[in-house]
Residue frames as a rotation matrix with the C-alpha (Angstrom) as fourth column:
MET 1
0.986 -0.076 -0.149 -98.13
0.158 0.717 0.679 -17.03
0.055 -0.693 0.719 32.54
LYS 2
0.235 -0.965 0.120 -94.55
0.804 0.124 -0.581 -16.20
0.546 0.233 0.805 31.43
LYS 3
-0.082 -0.205 0.975 -94.79
-0.146 -0.966 -0.215 -12.72
0.986 -0.160 0.049 32.84
PHE 4
0.790 0.448 0.418 -96.01
-0.476 0.018 0.879 -14.14
0.386 -0.894 0.227 36.15
GLY 5
0.781 -0.577 -0.240 -93.01
0.623 0.752 0.215 -16.45
0.057 -0.318 0.947 36.39
LEU 6
-0.138 -0.829 0.542 -90.63
0.598 -0.506 -0.621 -13.58
0.789 0.238 0.566 35.56
LEU 7
0.219 0.312 0.925 -92.39
-0.459 -0.803 0.379 -11.44
0.861 -0.508 -0.032 38.20
LEU 8
0.983 0.183 0.018 -92.07
-0.114 0.533 0.838 -14.20
0.143 -0.826 0.545 40.79
ALA 9
0.414 -0.905 -0.095 -88.40
0.878 0.424 -0.220 -14.85
0.240 0.008 0.971 40.00
GLY 10
-0.210 -0.480 0.852 -87.64
0.260 -0.867 -0.425 -11.12
0.943 0.132 0.307 40.06
GLY 11
0.575 0.479 0.663 -89.47
-0.488 -0.450 0.748 -10.68
0.657 -0.753 -0.025 43.36
ILE 12
0.954 -0.243 -0.178 -87.55
0.299 0.697 0.652 -13.50
-0.034 -0.675 0.737 45.03
ALA 13
0.113 -0.963 0.245 -84.27
0.889 -0.012 -0.458 -12.26
0.444 0.270 0.854 43.63
ALA 14
0.016 -0.046 0.999 -85.04
-0.092 -0.995 -0.044 -8.74
0.996 -0.091 -0.021 44.83
VAL 15
0.887 0.296 0.355 -85.79
-0.371 -0.003 0.929 -9.95
0.276 -0.955 0.106 48.40
VAL 16
0.711 -0.684 -0.162 -82.62
0.698 0.661 0.274 -12.04
-0.080 -0.308 0.948 48.48
LEU 17
-0.025 -0.755 0.655 -80.62
0.675 -0.496 -0.546 -9.10
0.737 0.429 0.522 47.15
LEU 18
0.302 0.229 0.925 -82.01
-0.398 -0.852 0.340 -6.70
0.866 -0.471 -0.166 49.73
SER 19
0.990 0.095 0.105 -81.31
-0.135 0.400 0.906 -9.22
0.044 -0.911 0.409 52.53
THR 20
0.523 -0.852 0.002 -77.69
0.824 0.507 0.251 -9.62
-0.215 -0.130 0.968 51.55
ILE 21
0.697 -0.279 0.661 -76.76
0.151 -0.844 -0.515 -5.93
0.701 0.458 -0.546 51.07
GLY 22
0.832 -0.354 0.427 -75.08
-0.540 -0.343 0.769 -5.88
-0.126 -0.870 -0.476 54.48
PRO 23
0.485 -0.673 0.559 -72.75
0.282 0.725 0.628 -8.83
-0.828 -0.147 0.541 53.74
MET 24
0.582 -0.260 0.771 -72.07
0.789 -0.048 -0.612 -7.42
0.196 0.964 0.178 50.29
VAL 25
0.770 -0.318 0.554 -70.88
-0.311 -0.944 -0.109 -4.08
0.557 -0.088 -0.826 51.75
GLY 26
0.709 -0.509 0.489 -68.90
-0.467 0.181 0.866 -5.95
-0.529 -0.841 -0.109 54.40
LEU 27
0.544 -0.514 0.663 -67.20
0.654 0.755 0.049 -8.09
-0.526 0.407 0.747 51.76
VAL 28
0.653 -0.289 0.700 -66.27
0.490 -0.545 -0.681 -5.14
0.578 0.787 -0.214 49.63
VAL 29
0.762 -0.359 0.539 -64.86
-0.569 -0.768 0.293 -3.21
0.309 -0.530 -0.790 52.58
SER 30
0.645 -0.527 0.554 -62.90
-0.245 0.544 0.803 -6.21
-0.724 -0.653 0.222 53.89
LEU 31
0.569 -0.431 0.700 -61.49
0.796 0.503 -0.338 -7.04
-0.206 0.749 0.629 50.40
VAL 32
0.684 -0.357 0.637 -60.36
0.087 -0.826 -0.557 -3.42
0.724 0.436 -0.534 49.95
LEU 33
0.688 -0.458 0.563 -58.69
-0.713 -0.281 0.643 -3.51
-0.136 -0.844 -0.520 53.40
LEU 34
0.612 -0.468 0.638 -57.07
0.220 0.875 0.430 -6.83
-0.760 -0.123 0.638 52.58
TYR 35
0.696 -0.369 0.616 -55.70
0.643 -0.061 -0.763 -5.37
0.319 0.927 0.195 49.33
PHE 36
0.619 -0.473 0.627 -54.09
-0.404 -0.876 -0.262 -2.40
0.673 -0.091 -0.734 51.10
ILE 37
0.684 -0.398 0.612 -52.73
-0.525 0.315 0.791 -4.64
-0.507 -0.862 0.006 53.88
PHE 38
0.692 -0.417 0.589 -51.16
0.568 0.818 -0.088 -6.86
-0.445 0.396 0.803 51.26
LYS 39
0.642 -0.483 0.595 -49.55
0.357 -0.499 -0.790 -3.93
0.679 0.720 -0.147 49.46
GLN 40
0.595 -0.432 0.677 -48.14
-0.747 -0.608 0.268 -2.70
0.296 -0.666 -0.685 52.79
PHE 41
0.762 -0.289 0.579 -46.96
-0.095 0.835 0.542 -6.23
-0.640 -0.469 0.609 53.58
LEU 42
0.685 -0.519 0.510 -44.94
0.715 0.346 -0.607 -6.19
0.139 0.781 0.609 50.34
LYS 43
0.517 -0.467 0.718 -43.41
-0.065 -0.857 -0.511 -2.82
0.854 0.217 -0.473 51.23
ALA 44
0.909 -0.128 0.396 -42.53
-0.410 -0.105 0.906 -3.71
-0.074 -0.986 -0.148 54.86
GLU 45
0.252 -0.915 -0.314 -38.83
-0.530 0.141 -0.836 -4.21
0.810 0.377 -0.449 55.45
THR 46
-0.582 -0.485 0.652 -38.75
-0.804 0.223 -0.551 -5.44
0.122 -0.845 -0.520 59.01
THR 47
-0.798 0.230 -0.556 -39.76
0.173 0.973 0.154 -8.87
0.577 0.027 -0.816 60.21
LYS 48
-0.748 0.548 -0.374 -41.96
0.398 -0.080 -0.914 -7.38
-0.531 -0.832 -0.158 63.01
GLY 49
-0.493 0.559 -0.666 -43.81
-0.669 -0.734 -0.120 -5.27
-0.556 0.387 0.736 60.46
LYS 50
-0.556 0.262 -0.789 -44.44
-0.614 0.510 0.602 -8.28
0.560 0.819 -0.122 58.21
ILE 51
-0.833 0.273 -0.481 -45.64
0.478 0.794 -0.376 -10.42
0.279 -0.543 -0.792 61.15
GLY 52
-0.668 0.592 -0.451 -47.97
0.092 -0.535 -0.840 -7.62
-0.738 -0.603 0.303 62.34
LEU 53
-0.383 0.511 -0.770 -49.39
-0.888 -0.432 0.155 -7.01
-0.253 0.743 0.619 58.88
GLY 54
-0.741 0.055 -0.669 -49.69
-0.269 0.889 0.371 -10.78
0.615 0.455 -0.644 58.40
VAL 55
-0.809 0.479 -0.339 -51.77
0.548 0.407 -0.731 -11.09
-0.212 -0.778 -0.592 61.57
ILE 56
-0.427 0.661 -0.618 -53.94
-0.297 -0.747 -0.594 -8.13
-0.854 -0.070 0.515 60.67
GLY 57
-0.496 0.211 -0.842 -54.36
-0.859 0.027 0.512 -9.51
0.131 0.977 0.168 57.16
PHE 58
-0.887 0.181 -0.425 -55.39
0.187 0.982 0.027 -12.87
0.422 -0.055 -0.905 58.54
ILE 59
-0.663 0.665 -0.344 -58.04
0.349 -0.133 -0.928 -11.24
-0.662 -0.735 -0.144 60.75
VAL 60
-0.298 0.526 -0.796 -59.39
-0.723 -0.669 -0.172 -9.23
-0.624 0.524 0.580 57.79
LEU 61
-0.748 -0.012 -0.663 -59.37
-0.534 0.605 0.591 -12.42
0.394 0.796 -0.459 55.67
MET 62
-0.845 0.474 -0.247 -61.51
0.534 0.715 -0.452 -14.17
-0.038 -0.513 -0.857 58.27
ALA 63
-0.407 0.710 -0.574 -63.86
-0.043 -0.643 -0.765 -11.19
-0.912 -0.287 0.292 58.27
SER 64
-0.416 0.237 -0.878 -64.17
-0.894 -0.280 0.349 -11.41
-0.163 0.930 0.329 54.48
ILE 65
-0.864 0.133 -0.486 -64.90
-0.029 0.950 0.312 -15.15
0.503 0.283 -0.816 54.65
HIS 66
-0.720 0.644 -0.258 -67.56
0.403 0.086 -0.911 -14.37
-0.565 -0.760 -0.321 57.28
ASN 67
-0.146 0.660 -0.737 -69.28
-0.502 -0.692 -0.520 -12.26
-0.853 0.294 0.432 54.58
ALA 68
-0.927 -0.295 0.231 -69.51
-0.011 0.637 0.771 -15.17
-0.374 0.712 -0.594 52.11
PRO 69
-0.107 0.945 0.309 -73.33
0.742 0.282 -0.608 -14.91
-0.661 0.164 -0.732 51.79
ALA 70
0.041 0.064 -0.997 -72.64
-0.401 -0.913 -0.075 -11.83
-0.915 0.403 -0.011 49.67
ILE 71
-0.923 -0.362 -0.126 -71.94
-0.260 0.349 0.900 -14.24
-0.282 0.864 -0.416 46.80
ILE 72
-0.468 0.848 0.251 -75.62
0.833 0.518 -0.196 -15.29
-0.296 0.117 -0.948 46.99
GLY 73
0.278 0.527 -0.803 -76.48
0.237 -0.848 -0.475 -11.60
-0.931 -0.058 -0.360 46.76
VAL 74
-0.504 -0.499 -0.705 -74.36
-0.582 -0.408 0.704 -11.20
-0.639 0.765 -0.085 43.64
ALA 75
-0.943 0.210 0.257 -76.11
0.324 0.754 0.572 -14.24
-0.073 0.622 -0.779 42.09
ALA 76
-0.040 0.981 -0.188 -79.49
0.821 -0.075 -0.566 -12.70
-0.569 -0.177 -0.803 43.00
ALA 77
0.046 -0.008 -0.999 -78.49
-0.286 -0.958 -0.006 -9.42
-0.957 0.286 -0.047 41.33
TYR 78
-0.881 -0.394 -0.262 -77.56
-0.369 0.226 0.901 -11.39
-0.295 0.891 -0.345 38.21
VAL 79
-0.629 0.729 0.270 -80.91
0.761 0.649 0.018 -13.19
-0.162 0.217 -0.963 38.20
LEU 80
0.215 0.713 -0.667 -82.67
0.442 -0.680 -0.585 -9.80
-0.871 -0.169 -0.462 38.61
TYR 81
-0.361 -0.414 -0.836 -80.72
-0.550 -0.629 0.549 -8.52
-0.753 0.658 -0.001 35.64
LEU 82
-0.993 0.011 0.121 -81.74
0.096 0.685 0.722 -11.55
-0.075 0.728 -0.681 33.54
VAL 83
-0.219 0.975 -0.039 -85.37
0.871 0.177 -0.457 -11.10
-0.439 -0.134 -0.888 34.52
TYR 84
0.119 0.199 -0.973 -85.14
-0.046 -0.977 -0.206 -7.43
-0.992 0.069 -0.107 33.51
LYS 85
-0.738 -0.469 -0.485 -83.68
-0.506 -0.092 0.858 -8.36
-0.447 0.878 -0.170 30.12
LYS 86
-0.851 0.475 0.225 -86.34
0.525 0.775 0.351 -11.01
-0.008 0.417 -0.909 29.47
TRP 87
-0.032 0.893 -0.449 -89.14
0.674 -0.313 -0.670 -8.68
-0.738 -0.324 -0.591 30.58
ASN 88
0.130 0.020 -0.991 -88.01
-0.390 -0.918 -0.069 -5.96
-0.912 0.396 -0.111 28.13
LYS 89
-0.858 -0.478 0.188 -87.26
-0.040 0.426 0.904 -8.39
-0.512 0.768 -0.385 25.29
ASN 90
-0.286 0.818 0.500 -90.96
0.887 0.423 -0.183 -8.71
-0.361 0.391 -0.847 24.43
LYS 91
0.420 0.487 -0.766 -91.34
0.269 -0.873 -0.407 -4.93
-0.867 -0.035 -0.498 24.00
HIS 92
-0.457 -0.659 -0.597 -88.91
-0.443 -0.414 0.795 -4.75
-0.771 0.628 -0.102 21.10
THR 93
0.699 0.696 0.166 -90.50
-0.148 0.368 -0.918 -5.24
-0.700 0.617 0.360 17.69
THR 94
-0.395 -0.812 0.431 -88.66
0.319 0.318 0.893 -6.86
-0.862 0.490 0.133 14.87
VAL 95
-0.146 0.262 -0.954 -88.79
-0.785 -0.618 -0.050 -5.56
-0.602 0.741 0.296 11.33
LYS 96
0.384 0.382 0.841 -90.51
0.205 0.853 -0.481 -7.95
-0.900 0.357 0.249 8.98
LYS 97
-0.632 -0.703 0.326 -89.03
0.437 0.024 0.899 -8.45
-0.640 0.711 0.291 5.53
GLU 98
-0.079 0.689 0.721 -92.27
0.988 -0.044 0.150 -7.49
0.135 0.724 -0.677 3.86
SER 99
0.878 0.457 -0.141 -92.40
0.477 -0.860 0.181 -4.11
-0.039 -0.227 -0.973 5.59
ASP 100
0.097 -0.908 -0.407 -88.68
0.423 -0.333 0.843 -3.39
-0.901 -0.254 0.352 5.27
PRO 101
0.820 0.307 -0.483 -88.32
-0.245 -0.575 -0.780 -0.80
-0.517 0.758 -0.397 2.51
PHE 102
-0.033 -0.928 -0.370 -84.73
-0.913 -0.123 0.390 -1.76
-0.407 0.351 -0.843 1.74
ALA 103
-0.548 -0.102 0.830 -85.58
0.035 0.989 0.145 -5.41
-0.836 0.108 -0.538 1.19
ASN 104
0.517 0.804 0.293 -88.32
0.445 0.041 -0.895 -4.39
-0.732 0.593 -0.337 -1.26
PHE 105
0.612 -0.377 -0.696 -85.87
-0.651 -0.740 -0.171 -1.99
-0.450 0.557 -0.698 -2.99
GLU 106
-0.486 -0.849 0.207 -83.36
-0.604 0.498 0.623 -4.84
-0.632 0.178 -0.754 -3.46
LYS 107
-0.201 0.456 0.867 -86.04
0.469 0.822 -0.324 -7.05
-0.860 0.342 -0.379 -4.97
GLN 108
0.806 0.566 -0.172 -87.15
0.170 -0.501 -0.849 -4.33
-0.566 0.655 -0.500 -7.36
TRP 109
0.290 -0.796 -0.531 -83.53
-0.819 -0.494 0.293 -3.48
-0.496 0.350 -0.795 -8.31
ASN 110
-0.618 -0.473 0.628 -82.83
-0.147 0.854 0.499 -7.15
-0.772 0.216 -0.598 -9.11
ASP 111
0.237 0.758 0.607 -85.97
0.609 0.371 -0.701 -7.22
-0.757 0.536 -0.374 -11.31
LEU 112
0.854 0.091 -0.513 -84.85
-0.261 -0.777 -0.573 -4.12
-0.451 0.622 -0.640 -13.22
LYS 113
-0.131 -0.986 -0.100 -81.37
-0.719 0.025 0.695 -5.54
-0.683 0.163 -0.712 -13.79
HIS 114
-0.398 0.023 0.917 -82.82
0.341 0.932 0.124 -8.58
-0.852 0.362 -0.379 -15.60
TYR 115
0.642 0.727 0.244 -84.62
0.494 -0.148 -0.857 -6.41
-0.587 0.670 -0.454 -18.20
């Protein structure tokens, strides 16, 4: 039953992630553009240049806000990662103390030290 729940959560997260790939790409592109516009704004020496870059930066900022559903896509990617970790967690085997040769060696060494 646990595997079914993980499969269901992973499937829903995958569908949400695939449906928000467009906004995620748009958000990344608009944030990169906004970064370069901000750097040019700091370098601009004239008032006209600063006003022009400020207007362009505002337009790009509105475009990046328009791609806000990308945050849901990032959350879905994180959920998909958690499902992947939980799914593979059951495959790892732990070493029991009885079968660990070093634990047995330590026990025997302590017994020999007492004689």
